[in-house]
N, C-alpha and C positions, 0 to 999 in steps of 0.2 A: 503293370506291364509284364513283370516277371511272371505272375501267376497266369497270365493269358498265355504266354509262350509255353509255360509248363503244361498247362491243360491241352494246348494245341498238340504238343508232342506225345502226351499220354493218349489222347484220342486217336492220333495217327498210329501209335503203337498198338493200341487195343484193335484197330481194324486190321492191321497186318498180321496179328497173331491168331486170327480165328481161322481155323482149318478143320475141315470134316472130310471123311472118307466117303466118297460117293459109290464106290463099288467094292464088292467083296470078292474074294478069291477062294476058290475050292481048294481042298487039300490035294487033289490030283494036279491042278494047275500049278500049285506051289512046288509039288515035287518034280514036275516037268521043268519048271524054271530053274529049279536047283541043279537037276541033272544036266541041263544044257550048259551050264556054266563052264565046264572043263573044255568043251568043244568050242565054245565062243572065245575062251581065253587063249587056247592054242591058235585058232584062226587070227586072232589080233596079234599075237606074238609072232607068228610066221610073217604076217605083214610088216611088222616093225623091223624084223630081221632083214627083210627084202629091201625095204626103204633104206636101212642103214647101209647095206652092201652097195646099193646104187649110189648113195651119197658119197660113200668112201671111194668108190671106183672113180667117180667123176672128180673128186678133189685130188686124189692121188694121181690122176692122169694130168691134172694141171700143174702138178709140182715137179720141178726138174730133179728127180731123185738121182738120176745118172750123174749129173753134175756135181751133186753133194757127195757122192761116194768116190768119184774120180778125182777130186781135188788132190793135189799133192802138197805137201808141206814145203814152203820155201823158208829156209833158214838163213 
């Protein structure tokens, strides 16, 4: 039984590791893809900054900051 299970997993593993490239890419396409990375990165980064600002604005609006700073110590 152990051998059957081992053979099953080896067969399954062998089918999942087979990969082949169907398309080739030219040098110009590769160069264009590499050249577009900084622009895509900056666009993504700007989007993340805007999402973070919107989230912080929402969270900070819900927090009673005025009450936190205006509390007085009672001794």
